[in-house]
Structure formats: C-alpha cells, structure tokens
C-alpha positions as CSV (number, residue, x, y, z in Angstrom):
1,X,-34.6,18.9,144.3
2,X,-37.0,16.0,144.5
3,X,-39.9,18.3,143.7
4,X,-38.0,20.2,141.0
5,X,-37.1,23.2,143.1
6,X,-33.6,24.8,143.2
7,X,-32.1,25.9,146.4
8,X,-30.1,29.1,146.5
9,X,-27.4,29.4,149.2
10,X,-25.2,32.2,150.4
11,X,-22.3,31.3,152.8
12,X,-21.6,34.4,154.8
13,X,-18.1,35.3,156.0
14,X,-17.5,38.1,158.5
15,X,-14.2,40.0,158.6
16,X,-12.6,39.3,162.0
17,X,-16.0,38.3,163.4
18,X,-15.0,37.5,167.0
19,X,-13.0,40.7,167.3
20,X,-15.9,43.0,166.4
21,X,-18.5,41.9,168.9
22,X,-19.5,44.9,171.1
23,X,-19.6,44.2,174.8
24,X,-22.5,46.7,175.5
25,X,-24.6,45.0,172.8
26,X,-24.0,41.6,174.4
27,X,-25.0,42.9,177.9
28,X,-28.2,44.4,176.4
29,X,-29.2,41.2,174.7
30,X,-28.5,39.1,177.8
31,X,-30.7,41.5,179.8
32,X,-33.5,41.0,177.2
33,X,-33.2,37.3,177.7
34,X,-33.5,37.8,181.5
35,X,-29.9,36.4,182.0
36,X,-27.8,38.0,184.7
37,X,-24.9,39.8,183.0
38,X,-22.8,40.0,186.2
39,X,-20.6,37.0,185.2
40,X,-20.1,38.5,181.7
41,X,-19.1,41.9,183.2
42,X,-16.5,40.1,185.4
43,X,-15.0,38.6,182.2
44,X,-15.2,41.6,179.9
45,X,-16.0,44.8,181.8
46,X,-13.3,47.4,182.6
47,X,-10.5,45.3,181.0
48,X,-7.5,47.2,179.6
49,X,-4.6,46.4,177.3
50,X,-1.3,47.8,176.2
51,X,1.0,47.2,173.3
52,X,4.7,46.4,173.7
53,X,7.1,47.1,170.8
54,X,10.8,46.5,171.3
55,X,10.6,47.1,175.0
56,X,8.4,50.2,174.9
57,X,4.9,49.9,176.3
58,X,2.0,52.1,175.2
59,X,-0.6,53.6,177.5
60,X,-3.4,51.3,178.6
61,X,-6.6,51.5,176.7
62,X,-10.1,50.1,177.5
63,X,-11.2,47.1,175.5
64,X,-14.9,47.6,174.4
65,X,-15.3,44.8,171.9
66,X,-14.3,41.2,171.0
67,X,-14.7,37.9,172.6
68,X,-11.7,35.8,173.8
69,X,-10.3,33.2,171.4
70,X,-10.5,29.8,173.0
71,X,-13.0,30.8,175.8
72,X,-15.8,28.3,176.2
73,X,-18.3,31.1,176.2
74,X,-17.1,32.8,173.0
75,X,-19.0,30.6,170.6
76,X,-22.3,31.0,172.5
77,X,-21.9,34.7,172.8
78,X,-21.3,35.1,169.1
79,X,-24.2,32.9,168.3
80,X,-26.4,35.2,170.4
81,X,-25.0,38.2,168.6
82,X,-25.7,36.5,165.2
83,X,-29.2,35.6,166.3
84,X,-30.1,39.2,167.0
85,X,-29.2,40.0,163.3
86,X,-31.2,37.0,162.0
87,X,-34.4,38.0,163.8
88,X,-34.8,40.8,161.2
89,X,-35.2,38.2,158.4
90,X,-37.7,35.8,160.2
91,X,-40.6,36.9,158.0
92,X,-38.6,36.9,154.7
93,X,-39.2,33.9,152.4
94,X,-36.8,31.0,152.4
95,X,-37.7,27.4,151.6
96,X,-40.9,25.8,153.0
97,X,-40.5,22.4,154.6
98,X,-43.4,20.9,156.4
99,X,-45.1,24.2,156.6
100,X,-42.1,25.9,158.2
101,X,-40.1,28.7,156.7
102,X,-36.4,28.1,156.8
103,X,-34.2,30.9,155.5
104,X,-31.0,30.6,157.5
105,X,-28.7,28.2,159.4
106,X,-26.2,29.3,162.0
107,X,-23.4,27.5,163.7
108,X,-21.3,30.1,165.6
109,X,-19.9,32.3,162.9
110,X,-20.8,29.9,160.0
111,X,-24.0,31.3,158.6
112,X,-25.9,30.2,155.5
113,X,-28.8,32.1,154.0
114,X,-31.4,29.9,152.1
115,X,-33.9,30.9,149.4
116,X,-35.8,29.5,146.5
117,X,-34.7,32.1,143.9
118,X,-32.1,34.8,143.3
119,X,-34.2,37.8,144.2
120,X,-35.3,36.3,147.6
121,X,-31.6,35.5,148.4
122,X,-30.6,39.1,147.5
123,X,-33.3,40.5,149.8
124,X,-32.1,38.3,152.7
125,X,-28.5,39.3,152.1
126,X,-29.3,43.0,152.0
127,X,-31.1,42.9,155.3
128,X,-28.3,40.8,156.9
129,X,-25.7,43.2,155.5
130,X,-27.5,46.3,156.9
131,X,-28.1,44.8,160.3
132,X,-24.6,43.5,160.6
133,X,-23.2,47.0,159.9
134,X,-25.3,48.3,162.8
135,X,-23.8,45.7,165.1
136,X,-20.3,46.4,164.0
137,X,-19.9,43.3,161.8
138,X,-18.6,43.6,158.3
139,X,-19.3,41.0,155.5
140,X,-16.2,40.0,153.6
141,X,-17.4,40.2,150.0
142,X,-14.3,38.2,148.8
143,X,-15.1,35.2,151.0
144,X,-18.9,35.4,151.1
145,X,-19.9,33.0,148.3
146,X,-23.1,31.7,146.7
147,X,-24.3,28.3,145.3
148,X,-27.3,27.0,143.5
149,X,-28.2,23.3,144.3
150,X,-30.1,22.0,141.2
151,X,-30.9,18.9,139.3
152,X,-29.9,20.7,136.1
153,X,-26.6,19.7,134.4
154,X,-25.3,23.2,134.4
155,X,-25.5,25.5,137.4
156,X,-27.7,28.5,136.9
157,X,-25.6,31.7,136.9
158,X,-26.3,33.9,140.0
159,X,-25.9,37.7,140.3
160,X,-26.0,38.4,144.0
161,X,-24.1,41.4,145.4
162,X,-22.9,42.8,148.7
163,X,-22.2,46.5,148.8
164,X,-22.1,46.5,144.9
165,X,-19.6,43.7,144.9
166,X,-20.7,40.6,143.0
167,X,-20.3,37.4,145.0
168,X,-18.4,34.4,143.7
169,X,-20.5,31.4,142.7
170,X,-19.1,28.0,143.6
171,X,-19.8,24.4,142.4
172,X,-18.5,23.0,145.7
173,X,-18.3,24.6,149.2
174,X,-16.9,23.3,152.4
175,X,-19.3,24.0,155.2
176,X,-18.6,22.7,158.7
177,X,-15.9,20.4,157.3
178,X,-18.2,18.8,154.7
179,X,-18.2,19.5,150.9
180,X,-21.6,20.6,149.6
181,X,-22.0,20.1,145.8
182,X,-24.2,22.0,143.5
183,X,-25.7,18.8,142.1
184,X,-26.9,17.7,145.6
185,X,-24.9,14.5,145.5
186,X,-22.4,13.1,148.0
187,X,-19.8,12.0,145.4
188,X,-17.5,14.9,145.7
189,X,-17.4,14.7,149.5
190,X,-16.8,10.9,149.4
191,X,-14.0,11.4,146.9
192,X,-12.4,14.1,149.2
193,X,-12.7,11.8,152.2
194,X,-11.1,8.9,150.4
195,X,-8.2,11.2,149.3
196,X,-7.6,12.4,152.9
197,X,-7.7,8.9,154.2
198,X,-5.1,7.8,151.7
199,X,-2.9,10.7,152.6
200,X,-3.0,9.7,156.2
201,X,-2.1,6.1,155.3
202,X,1.0,7.3,153.5
203,X,2.1,9.3,156.6
204,X,2.1,6.2,158.8
205,X,3.0,3.7,156.0
206,X,6.2,2.7,157.8
207,X,4.2,1.3,160.7
208,X,1.3,-0.2,158.7
209,X,3.6,-2.1,156.3
210,X,6.1,-3.3,158.9
211,X,6.2,-7.1,158.8
212,X,7.5,-7.2,162.4
213,X,4.3,-5.7,163.7
214,X,1.4,-8.2,163.9
215,X,-1.3,-8.0,161.4
216,X,-3.9,-7.4,164.1
217,X,-2.0,-4.5,165.6
218,X,-1.6,-2.9,162.1
219,X,-5.3,-3.3,161.4
220,X,-6.2,-1.6,164.7
221,X,-3.8,1.3,164.0
222,X,-5.3,1.6,160.5
223,X,-8.8,1.8,161.8
224,X,-7.8,4.3,164.5
225,X,-6.3,6.7,161.9
226,X,-8.5,5.9,158.8
227,X,-12.0,5.8,160.1
228,X,-12.3,9.2,161.8
229,X,-11.1,10.8,158.6
230,X,-12.9,8.7,156.0
231,X,-16.3,8.5,157.8
232,X,-16.5,12.0,159.2
233,X,-19.9,13.4,158.2
234,X,-20.9,10.0,156.6
235,X,-24.2,10.2,158.5
236,X,-25.5,12.4,155.8
237,X,-24.2,10.5,152.7
238,X,-26.5,9.1,150.1
239,X,-24.6,6.1,149.0
240,X,-25.7,5.2,145.4
241,X,-24.4,2.1,143.7
242,X,-21.3,3.7,142.1
243,X,-20.4,5.3,145.5
244,X,-20.8,1.9,147.1
245,X,-18.3,0.4,144.6
246,X,-15.9,3.2,145.3
247,X,-15.9,2.6,149.1
248,X,-15.5,-1.1,148.6
249,X,-12.5,-0.5,146.4
250,X,-10.8,1.9,148.8
251,X,-11.2,-0.6,151.6
252,X,-9.3,-3.2,149.6
253,X,-6.8,-0.5,148.6
254,X,-5.8,-0.1,152.3
255,X,-5.4,-3.9,152.8
256,X,-3.4,-4.4,149.6
257,X,-1.0,-1.6,150.5
258,X,-0.7,-2.8,154.1
259,X,0.3,-6.3,152.9
260,X,2.6,-4.9,150.2
261,X,0.6,-6.6,147.4
262,X,1.6,-5.0,144.0
263,X,-1.1,-4.1,141.5
264,X,0.5,-6.6,139.1
265,X,-0.2,-9.5,141.5
266,X,-3.2,-11.5,140.4
267,X,-4.8,-11.9,143.8
268,X,-8.6,-11.8,144.3
269,X,-10.1,-9.7,146.9
270,X,-11.2,-12.8,148.8
271,X,-7.6,-14.0,148.9
272,X,-6.4,-10.6,150.2
273,X,-9.1,-10.7,152.9
274,X,-7.9,-14.1,154.0
275,X,-4.3,-13.0,154.3
276,X,-5.3,-9.9,156.2
277,X,-7.5,-12.1,158.5
278,X,-10.3,-9.6,157.8
279,X,-13.7,-9.1,156.2
280,X,-15.4,-6.2,154.5
281,X,-16.9,-3.9,157.1
282,X,-16.5,-0.3,155.9
283,X,-20.0,0.0,154.3
284,X,-21.7,-1.7,157.3
285,X,-19.9,0.7,159.7
286,X,-21.1,3.7,157.7
287,X,-24.6,2.4,157.6
288,X,-24.5,1.8,161.3
289,X,-23.4,5.4,161.9
290,X,-26.2,6.6,159.7
291,X,-28.9,4.5,161.4
292,X,-27.7,5.4,164.9
293,X,-27.8,9.1,164.1
294,X,-31.1,8.8,162.2
295,X,-32.8,7.1,165.1
296,X,-31.5,9.7,167.5
297,X,-32.8,12.7,165.6
298,X,-36.2,11.0,164.7
299,X,-37.0,10.7,168.4
300,X,-36.6,14.4,168.9
301,X,-38.6,17.4,167.6
302,X,-35.7,19.1,166.0
303,X,-34.8,20.8,162.7
304,X,-33.2,17.6,161.4
305,X,-36.4,15.7,162.0
306,X,-38.4,18.3,160.1
307,X,-36.0,18.2,157.1
308,X,-36.4,14.4,156.7
309,X,-40.1,14.1,157.4
310,X,-41.4,17.5,156.2
311,X,-43.1,17.8,152.8
312,X,-42.4,20.4,150.2
313,X,-44.8,21.8,147.6
314,X,-44.0,20.9,144.0
315,X,-44.1,18.0,141.5
316,X,-41.6,15.2,141.1
317,X,-39.8,15.0,137.7
318,X,-40.5,12.2,135.3
319,X,-38.4,9.1,135.2
320,X,-36.4,7.3,137.8
321,X,-36.0,9.2,141.1
322,X,-32.7,9.7,142.8
323,X,-32.1,7.3,145.7
324,X,-32.5,9.1,149.1
325,X,-30.7,8.6,152.4
326,X,-33.9,7.0,153.8
327,X,-34.2,4.6,150.8
328,X,-30.8,3.1,151.3
329,X,-31.2,2.9,155.1
330,X,-34.6,1.1,154.8
331,X,-33.1,-1.4,152.4
332,X,-30.1,-2.1,154.6
333,X,-32.3,-2.6,157.7
334,X,-34.6,-5.0,155.7
335,X,-37.7,-2.8,156.0
336,X,-40.4,-2.9,153.4
337,X,-40.9,0.9,153.3
338,X,-39.5,4.1,154.6
339,X,-42.8,4.7,156.5
340,X,-42.4,1.4,158.4
341,X,-38.8,2.3,159.2
342,X,-39.8,5.7,160.6
343,X,-42.3,4.0,163.0
344,X,-39.5,1.7,164.3
345,X,-37.4,4.7,165.3
346,X,-39.8,5.7,168.1
347,X,-38.7,2.7,170.2
348,X,-35.0,2.9,171.0
349,X,-34.5,-0.8,171.9
350,X,-36.4,-2.0,168.8
351,X,-34.3,0.3,166.6
352,X,-31.1,-0.9,168.1
353,X,-32.2,-4.5,167.5
354,X,-32.7,-3.7,163.9
355,X,-29.2,-2.2,163.6
356,X,-27.6,-5.3,165.3
357,X,-29.5,-7.7,162.9
358,X,-28.4,-5.7,159.9
359,X,-24.8,-5.7,161.0
360,X,-24.9,-9.5,161.5
361,X,-26.3,-10.0,158.0
362,X,-23.9,-7.6,156.4
363,X,-24.3,-5.3,153.4
C-alpha cells in the first residue's frame, strides 16, 4: 500500500480438511523427505472402525484417510500435505518483497493465496483447486473468500471463481484470530478487541466491583482477564493518534466501572487514577510487547524479517504518508530514525535496555 500497490487475498477453506488426508500420500511424502514412516504406520496403518447404532454394530472397515483430532502430530501432517499442493504454485507470481516472491501463507489448514491483481489470484486458485482435488481435498466455495487490501476509499470489486462458483468478497476477515481489514488499518481489530474485553469485564463484574475485595486484588484480577483478550495480536498493530486515544479511553472505562463511578460524576481521569491507586500503563504494555516481538524477529532470518525490511517496487503516493509500525516504535524508543532502531535490534542486551528506558519514561 505504501508504494500504491493493491494486495489481493484469497482465504481458502477446505471441507472436512483433516478427515480427507490420505494415509498413503503422507507415507509417500515422508519417504521423499527421508523421514522414517514406521512411527506413522504404527499410528495409522491397519486401523479399523465400526459404527454402533442402537446396540447394533456394523462390520469393521479399514480406515485409509484422516488424521486424529487432538493428536500433536495432526497439524504437522496436514501442513506437510498442504505444502505438497503449494509446491505447484512456487513459480506463479505473487507479491515481490525484497526480491522474494510470496504467493501463499500456510498455518496448518489456514491458507492464504496472495497476488497483485485479480488474474494472478485466479491462476493461483485454479492450480490449488486442481491439485487439492488430486489429493482428495475439496475447497468449500461458500467459505473460501477473497479480499482486496487497498488505499482506495471503496474496495475494488473482484470476480474470482472456484468450480464456476463466484467467491464472496469481504471488507474484514478473521485470520488466525485477528481481523484483517481491506483498508490495511488496525482500527477494526482494535475495536473488536475492546468490545471483547468489555464483555469479559461484564462477566466478572460482581468480583471487580465488590467493595469488600481490596482494590489491588481487583486490579490484578482485571489485568489477568482483560490483557490476554485486549492485547492479543497487538504486536502487529499500527497505533495511529486516534487509536491511541481509543485505548486510553478504554483503560479509564475499566477503572471507572470498577470503582462504580457514574458517567454523570464530574471526576477527572487523574482523580480516578488516584482513587484506583493506579497509573496509565496499557499503551506502554502494548508498545513493550511490540518491541519485544520486533527485536526477536529482527535477529532471525525469517519471513517476518523480510516483510519489515524488504523493499517493494513502486512509487509512494503524494501527501502525508501513513504511520507505520516501525515509525511508532522508533518514536516510543526515542530513536532518531527507523534505520538506527533496526541496528539496535542486533544486540539483545542493548535492545532490552532501550525497552526498559522507554517503559520508565512512559508513553
């Protein structure tokens, strides 16, 4: 988006994905990877099952497909199965980042196809659909959806099909628990997280507002329940000024409700913080999570590192540029530039020292 390029995404959904994995195909792929398949044969080979209906039992039949739900190996086995399919699109165009072609992301059975335009996305999808059919997997055209991430005010209409069925286009899509928006901003995700945290507050309101429980205990209970929900995935948030105000407001919302302060009461936020024996810390905690994660990925040669540091071809649009994750982080850490900040990440101890100093100074 920074270089005026749209990103076309297709979120793939397989019908009963884990149940359609073929055992013989898994054994074959493990053999190609020079992995001994004996352990897998112990788990899946020669297993039989029968169906009991109202006391009557059917004859036993051999099970030739599917991975066990809840088994620690199931996710890895399905990822291997998916990887075999994705090998067929390695040479198809996706998006170029730092000279690398990226056209798909896979996390177990959550697969995303990535392209720069509609026709490239359709080609990727056609190949994936065809190869999935060969492996016994079936794309669910009702749940497989597309999205265009663009700077433009109105999303571009997309006509992408699977087996002659047009896919639904979304403005927002929840992928791996995080809402991705077509405008590329974090606002929708932050709003959703705030709403979930408020719902959690209401569920334990009787404890958090109980005057017979000490204020310190109530604050610790609030942090225990609120923070994992509110800050989940916050490592990737770009916190612009209006998002910052929203997070500051919700932090005070929790304290005012905990102290039973009505909205009609004319109490300043500073007075509320004194009564709660607290101080503003939500934004600093989010920034700390971001900086910790950022330093971790920048010290490794991984895809996340490439996405942040890799360059894309194109030209920036005129006018003021959108604030990026790295811009806000450099400002919080007191660094003069993003480049200087990136150099600091190479030394773990020095990076930790920067984070500690930033936490002491506050947002």
